C-alpha positions, 0 to 999 in steps of 0.5 A, spaced: 428 106 217 432 108 211 431 115 213 434 113 220 440 109 217 442 115 213 441 120 218 445 116 223 451 115 217 451 123 216 451 124 224 457 119 224 460 122 218 459 129 222 462 126 228 469 124 225 469 130 220 468 135 227 473 131 231 478 132 225 476 140 225 477 140 233 483 137 233 486 141 228 484 147 231 486 145 238 493 143 235 493 151 232 492 153 239 497 149 242 502 151 237 501 158 239 501 156 246 508 153 245 511 159 241 509 163 247 511 159 252 518 158 248 519 165 247 517 167 255 523 162 257 528 165 252 526 172 254 527 169 262 533 166 260 536 172 257 534 176 263 538 172 268 544 173 263 544 180 263 549 183 268 548 189 272 554 193 274 555 196 281 561 201 280 565 202 286 569 209 288 577 208 287 577 211 294 573 206 298 577 202 303 578 194 301 575 192 308 569 197 306 568 193 299 567 187 303 562 189 307 558 192 302 559 185 298 556 181 304 550 186 304 548 186 297 548 178 297 543 179 302 538 183 298 532 179 295 533 177 288 540 177 287 542 170 283 550 171 283 555 176 284 562 177 282 567 182 284 572 185 279 577 190 281 580 195 277 585 191 273 581 185 272 575 190 269 581 193 265 583 186 262 575 184 261 574 190 257 580 188 253 578 181 252 571 183 250 572 188 245 579 187 243 581 194 244 587 195 248 586 202 252 593 201 255 596 203 248 593 210 248 593 211 256 599 207 258 599 205 265 592 209 267 586 205 268 580 209 267 576 203 269 573 202 276 572 196 281 565 193 280 560 188 283 557 184 277 550 182 279 545 177 276 538 177 278 533 172 278 528 173 272 522 176 276 526 182 279 529 184 272 524 189 270 523 197 270 520 197 277 524 192 281 531 195 277 529 202 279 528 200 287 534 196 286 538 202 284 535 207 289 537 202 295 544 201 292 546 208 291 545 209 298 552 207 299 556 213 299 562 208 296 558 206 290 559 211 284 554 208 279 549 203 277 549 201 270 544 197 267 540 196 260 534 199 262 531 201 256 533 194 253 529 191 258 523 196 258 523 194 250 523 187 251 517 187 257 513 191 252 514 186 246 512 181 251 506 184 253 504 185 246 505 178 244 501 175 250 495 180 248 495 177 241 496 170 244 490 171 248 486 174 243 487 168 238 486 163 244 479 166 245 477 165 238 480 158 237 476 156 244 469 159 241 471 155 234 471 149 238 465 150 242 461 151 236 464 145 232 462 140 238 455 144 239 454 143 231 455 136 232 451 134 238 445 138 235 445 134 229 446 128 233 440 130 237 436 132 231 437 125 228 434 122 234 428 127 236 422 122 235 426 117 239 427 122 245 420 125 244 418 118 245 422 117 251 419 124 254 412 121 253 414 115 257 417 119 263 424 119 262 428 124 265 432 130 262 438 128 265 437 121 263 436 123 255 442 128 256 447 123 258 449 120 252 449 126 248 453 129 253 458 123 253 459 124 246 461 131 246 466 130 252 469 124 248 469 128 242 473 134 246 477 129 250 479 126 244 481 132 240 485 134 245 489 128 246 490 128 238 492 135 238 497 134 244 500 128 240 501 132 234 504 137 238 509 132 242 511 129 235 512 136 232 517 138 238 521 131 238 522 132 230 525 139 232 529 137 237 532 131 233 533 136 227 536 142 232 539 139 238 540 146 241 532 146 242 533 140 247 533 144 253 528 148 251 523 144 249 524 138 254 522 143 260 517 141 264 512 147 263 510 144 256 506 139 260 501 144 262 500 146 254 498 138 253 494 138 259 490 145 258 488 142 251 486 136 253 482 139 259 479 145 254 477 140 249 473 136 255 470 142 258 468 145 251 465 138 249 461 138 256 458 145 255 457 145 248 453 138 248 449 140 254 447 147 251 445 143 244 441 138 248 438 143 253 435 147 247 432 141 244 429 139 250 425 146 251 422 145 244 415 142 242 415 137 237 413 141 231 419 146 232 424 141 231 421 137 226 
């Protein structure tokens, strides 16, 4: 009896210790996911702020310029378009750079009329921009399409590297969570091995024996996911209070998917690892587990 009481106490202690560890591991996974998602949203927002300039030849008739504008607006992926004539382009350059070219060039205006375009985030990549450039340059009135292709390519490359690192970290964290739950359930099964063997001898099915241990594993994973999500949410609220400019970013609905992912991942790992732990025991003889 004393031995059984001690084993139950150790099992309970191990359960809560493991639950604490699982919560911290899932919390760390959540931080990585939040950081990756925040980075993606920032990059996507920055992409949509980039302007592409479609420079129009000075010889293009005003009527033809209007026709080209109407046709460009119908191209998929165009978020916004604004037209600048030569004079407006020169004024914008002076306002942006503070360099008054008129002092050196007099009445000569070296700038061209342009369509300043912003694209939806999914279209701001090397391949889409090259297709867009090829399509626009088919207009003889278009002199040039100016866009920061090198910057965009570098951003995409860095984003892919960070995504691969995040995926690797996620896999490692999931494996750690699996073994934490597996170890806890295995200890619980071992402490009740004689009772389980007795139940087998009187005809209890494997599903009946397995059920309470699987429920324990599911509860452990689910609770760990809930705790990790609450810790993440608390951290986000604190950051928003301290840095108000993060409010629009952290209150984005996509962050809800992180909380759901942590809870579902913890629950699924609890179910899988607990079943594995019990199944290994059920296929052993009593002398092999004593």
